[in-house]
Phi, psi and omega in degrees: 000141184248147174054043182277134171277164177298326180295318180295318178298319180297319179295317179298316179297322177296316179298317179294325178295318177297316179300317181294320178299312183295337184259334182253341183297124179054036180295338181282350183229346180228119001291153176286156177075191178207114183290142182304327177299320175295314182296328178300318174302318181296319178297317175299321180295317179300313182292321178299319178294324180290320186264339185080008180262101179260102192277157177281340180208137179246115190284343183297158176055048178071007175091134178215140176300147193271344188304307183294319180297322180291327173293319177296325178299320178296319179295317179295323178298321184277322190245353178093174184279076179237148179300321182290338176292324175288316186282337179297329176297316177299318182298315179297315178298322179299317179295316179296329178294322176299318175298314180299323178295322177299310182300314181296312184293329176294323177291321182285323185231263179203179186290334180291309178295324178298317181295317182292316181297314182291326176295317179297323175293323182301328185253349187294128179309316184305309182280323179300317183300309182284346173281353182242013178238143184277051176257142181291343183301335182296340179287341183296308177299325178300312181297317185296315183294320181282325177298312181288333175298308181289324178300314182294318177295324176298318178294314184293322188251001187048049189259114178296320177302321178293320175298323179297313179294323176300321178294320178300312179292325177299320177291319179298330181302325179291344178269006186255288191211143187301332179299339182292338191300339179263359180301325178304338176298328178295315179299317180297318179298317180293318180297318177300313180297317182293324178297316177298322178299317179296315183295327184278321191257353183250143169295163189302313182297316180292324179296317181297319179293312181297322180296316181294320176296320179295315179300317178296318180295316180293323177297317179297317179299316181295319180296316179298315180298317181300314182295322181290322183276349186305314179302320178291320178299319178296322177297315180297325178297323180272347178226069186297343180294341180259355187284329183262186177294144183246138179097163182255036185261003180291145176297333181285347179269002183269163182293328176236080188299321183291323176293319178295322179294316180299319179294318181294320179299311182294322180291323179292314178293328180284349184292343181281328187229351183240280181230130181258190179301133182266002178280123183295339176287335185260339193196162167288101205319122174069359174282165181300146182299325176256137172300148190303325178296317180288325178298319178295317178296319178300314181298317179297311181297319182296311183295316181298314182287329176296317177298317180298318182293312184288334181286342178049057184298337181260014179091355179202166177295134180287124177303326179301312182285330174299317177301312184297311186284324175296316178303309184300308185291317184291322180282350171274345183301320178302330175278321182293330182268012178247146178280359180264017179292149356283144186227104185293332182283313182293338180260017184299335179294343180275350186304311185300316182289328175298319179291329175296315177299318179296319178297320177296319178296318180292320180295322177296316177296319180297318179294322175299317179296318179295320178294320177297319180296316180298319180291321186282323191235011180301118179072009183244166176233141182294167186293344177265008173088015178213154181291148177292169181298127179296158182300326182294326178294320177300319179297316180297317179296318179297315180296319178297320180294321179293322178297317179296319180299313180290325175302312182295319180298317184280302190281325183266304185286304182285311183295332182267002183279138175295335176297322178294316178300320178292321181295331179258021174046056181298331180296332177291325177295321178298322177298315179299320179297320179294319179296316180296335181279347182274153175298150181295334182289338181283132177282134184236122180251128179245110179268120186262098180268341179290144180277167179154173177299137181284129177224129182054034173091353180223162179300155185309321184305342178292346186297328179300314180289319181301314182291312186290338175261004180053048182232042181286319182273157179296325178297317179293323179296317178296318182295323183265001179062041179246132181234124179259128186230145168279164180303323179295318178294324181294323181293334181266001187260140171262118185268139176296155185298320184267008181288152175253135183242131180234153180233132174257112185251000000 
């Protein structure tokens, strides 16, 4: 940040403190339980720590990019096989994303809109929730805000170091979550708009210089991105089954793809103000993705900025607004092209830009309130002999009320719901606790009756118990006297009299 006043630094630190509170508070108990997909990352982390092999890609559970899992492996090495050790990585990335959004929005607009947008992200259920779950998708908003921060500074300043860093983050994005793969389309849209802007507003000599600097910067960005993504690309070349989209949930795989696409589009756009994701792991089931105060601000900001963009008040489309609207629409596509819409997880890349629109809407309301106050009370005193509450106080009270509202939605309503505990398989954690409480000499049999992709010889749901009992590898299972069996294997097994038997259903 440049030319920061002490007040601005204090505000940023306050926002980060709020973000940290919402992401780390009671992380050991909320969400309750540990979902097998999270635990699968943990099992990979345990084995990676045992062997020293930190892979670029982990093929289990339909395949996952390795960057996030390797970060989790470091956390597990330091803090042990605990659910919060996996989720703490997400929480830290979530806080850094709030900082990145501030930096980016300050470059795009100013420090006021940056503060409002980053505060709204700091408290928003949508981002808080995925910042407290051990899913790699939380890295996508982090990568996007920092990639576009450096990219935008590169454009503004014709700065090669910023283009280099933008390329590094652009390459890292491919190591995060599959939804990132279409993010380069946003960069292309902005570059096309920016190129037209240069041709229209610059004299020929200045245009030629700016064009050459831009070409050099983009080439540097592309080279950096290529080198960073190269190890993953080489893995995909030798394992092409993981290179493409996985699963049959695409709208194009349906018997009537255009009808499925139309339904998915409307459901994805409607998740902000009508009906949201019904998966309890992703959302307060079926409620709007944004709490109604933030949803209202988002709608105001979106409509206002869309009008500004389409009106072309400066004689051309604004590159700033092209970035915002391209980001919003393109990062919604992973949800729109799926038959599981609305899907809060697949559209997680849209969170930062949604918060920018909400911040713009709130700032517009604040300026209207301030203008009304100046007009109504300029040089005057109220009838009780004192000035009315300034607009800034109203803003602070409003932000505090929204923070309390979101706190209650997440920690009390969602975090305390038995549906949430079921969605995160809390009963599997209880099994792991019982096994950990037994002497190592006692033989412990875990019969996995729940269905799922087979991993390490048994269905996926066993991963919660495997991670929490640190028995992912066969060597660890022998050492701890834990045996994982399918129902068919259990029927053929003779159990010792003092053995303990557990069932994962």
